[in-house]
C-alpha positions in Angstrom: 34.3 -20.0 -239.0 34.2 -22.7 -236.3 36.6 -20.6 -234.1 34.2 -17.6 -234.3 31.3 -19.8 -233.3 33.3 -21.3 -230.5 34.1 -17.8 -229.2 30.5 -16.8 -229.5 29.4 -19.8 -227.5 32.1 -19.0 -224.9 30.7 -15.5 -224.6 27.2 -16.8 -224.1 28.4 -19.4 -221.5 30.3 -16.7 -219.6 27.2 -14.4 -219.8 25.0 -17.1 -218.4 27.4 -17.5 -215.4 27.7 -13.8 -214.8 24.0 -13.0 -215.3 23.1 -15.9 -212.9 25.6 -14.7 -210.3 25.2 -10.9 -210.5 21.8 -10.4 -212.2 21.0 -8.6 -215.4 21.6 -5.0 -214.1 24.9 -5.6 -212.3 26.5 -7.6 -215.2 28.4 -5.6 -217.8 29.6 -6.6 -221.2 33.1 -5.7 -220.0 32.8 -8.4 -217.3 31.5 -10.9 -219.9 34.4 -10.1 -222.3 37.0 -10.5 -219.5 35.5 -13.8 -218.4 35.4 -15.1 -222.0 39.0 -14.0 -222.7 38.0 -11.6 -225.5 37.8 -7.8 -225.9 34.6 -5.9 -225.3 34.5 -4.8 -229.0 34.6 -8.5 -229.8 31.5 -9.1 -227.7 29.8 -6.3 -229.6 30.8 -8.0 -232.9 28.2 -10.7 -232.0 25.8 -8.8 -229.8 24.7 -5.2 -230.3 24.5 -4.6 -226.5 23.9 -6.3 -223.2 20.2 -6.7 -223.9 20.9 -8.6 -227.1 23.4 -10.8 -225.3 20.8 -11.5 -222.5 18.2 -12.3 -225.2 20.6 -14.8 -226.8 20.9 -16.5 -223.4 17.1 -16.7 -223.1 16.8 -17.8 -226.7 19.1 -20.8 -226.1 17.5 -21.8 -222.8 13.9 -21.6 -224.1 14.9 -23.5 -227.2 16.3 -26.3 -225.0 13.0 -26.5 -223.1 10.8 -26.3 -226.2 12.8 -28.9 -228.1 12.9 -31.3 -225.1 9.1 -31.0 -224.6 8.4 -31.5 -228.3 10.6 -34.6 -228.3 8.8 -36.5 -225.5 6.8 -39.4 -226.9 4.5 -40.9 -224.3 0.8 -41.8 -224.0 -1.6 -39.4 -222.3 -1.3 -41.3 -218.9 2.5 -40.7 -218.7 3.0 -37.6 -220.8 2.9 -35.0 -218.0 5.2 -37.1 -215.9 7.6 -37.7 -218.7 7.8 -34.0 -219.6 8.3 -33.2 -215.9 11.3 -35.6 -216.0 12.7 -34.0 -219.1 12.4 -30.5 -217.4 14.1 -31.9 -214.3 17.0 -33.2 -216.5 17.3 -29.9 -218.3 17.4 -28.0 -215.0 20.3 -30.3 -213.8 22.3 -30.1 -217.1 21.8 -26.3 -217.7 20.9 -25.0 -214.2 21.8 -21.4 -214.4 20.6 -20.9 -218.0 17.2 -22.4 -217.3 16.8 -20.5 -214.1 17.6 -17.3 -215.9 14.9 -18.1 -218.5 12.4 -18.9 -215.8 13.1 -15.6 -214.0 13.6 -13.3 -216.9 10.0 -12.0 -216.7 11.1 -10.1 -213.6 13.4 -7.8 -215.6 11.7 -4.4 -216.0 13.1 -3.7 -219.5 10.0 -3.7 -221.8 11.9 -5.2 -224.8 13.2 -8.1 -222.6 9.8 -8.7 -221.1 8.2 -8.8 -224.6 11.0 -11.2 -225.8 10.5 -13.5 -222.9 6.7 -13.3 -223.2 7.0 -14.6 -226.8 9.1 -17.5 -225.6 6.7 -18.4 -222.8 3.8 -18.4 -225.2 5.8 -20.7 -227.5 6.6 -23.1 -224.7 2.9 -23.1 -223.6 1.8 -23.7 -227.2 4.3 -26.6 -227.5 3.0 -28.2 -224.3 -0.7 -27.6 -225.3 0.0 -29.2 -228.8 1.7 -32.2 -227.2 -1.2 -32.6 -224.8 -3.9 -32.2 -227.5 -2.1 -34.8 -229.8 -1.9 -37.3 -226.9 -5.6 -36.8 -226.1 -5.1 -35.1 -222.7 -8.5 -33.7 -221.6 -8.6 -29.8 -221.5 -5.2 -29.6 -223.0 -4.9 -25.8 -222.8 -5.8 -25.8 -219.1 -3.5 -28.7 -218.3 -0.7 -27.0 -220.2 -1.1 -23.9 -218.1 -1.0 -26.0 -215.0 2.1 -27.8 -216.2 4.0 -24.6 -217.1 2.9 -23.1 -213.7 4.4 -26.0 -211.9 7.6 -25.5 -213.8 7.8 -22.0 -212.5 7.1 -23.2 -209.0 9.9 -25.7 -209.3 12.3 -22.9 -210.5 11.3 -20.7 -207.6 11.8 -23.4 -205.1 15.2 -24.1 -206.5 16.2 -20.4 -206.5 15.0 -19.9 -202.9 16.4 -23.2 -201.7 12.9 -23.9 -200.4 12.0 -27.5 -201.3 8.8 -27.4 -199.3 7.4 -25.5 -202.4 7.7 -28.8 -204.2 5.3 -30.5 -201.8 2.9 -31.3 -204.7 5.5 -33.8 -206.0 4.4 -37.4 -205.6 7.3 -39.4 -204.2 5.8 -42.6 -205.6 6.7 -41.3 -209.0 10.3 -40.6 -208.0 13.4 -40.3 -210.2 13.7 -44.1 -210.6 10.5 -44.0 -212.8 11.9 -41.5 -215.2 14.5 -43.8 -216.7 12.2 -45.2 -219.3 10.8 -41.9 -220.7 10.9 -41.8 -224.5 12.1 -38.8 -226.4 12.8 -38.2 -230.0 16.2 -37.5 -231.4 18.1 -35.5 -228.8 20.6 -36.1 -226.0 17.8 -36.4 -223.4 17.0 -40.0 -224.3 18.1 -41.1 -220.8 16.3 -38.6 -218.7 16.2 -38.6 -214.9 18.4 -41.6 -214.6 
């Protein structure tokens, strides 16, 4: 059983790399199979088609983001900054995967767009809930702003255009992220 799960994870990892390099439309399941060292029918054992494989990549990336945001424990005055630090750390650790999730809305396939829309809603709901529980004023509006800034960060990274990150306050640089508190995952030392 563990070998099968390892191979499934290997397929997903190779799919992330290929989708990031070639895009959704130019990547084939045959390329993914070759990169993963398995046969194409073996890919289809886990994923019905390329769309299902891409959705699995998006599921994993969005789950990482959601779980990380849900695990941040800070007061209202530091919560947005702490969650920004966690997002920065996830972008570093899982760069291609997170960028794919942040850009997946641009794929024209209706089923993928709907799938991604659901994940974006869930992330927004998680952020809103965190802000509400921390007592952040206008939590829904602030969550929309926070998620929007995340998209801007992803765009600036993809385009190698750091000027788009001009809103970033250098007085709250990476050195202030080291003491961010998270619950129970491997992001306990974010932005160090």
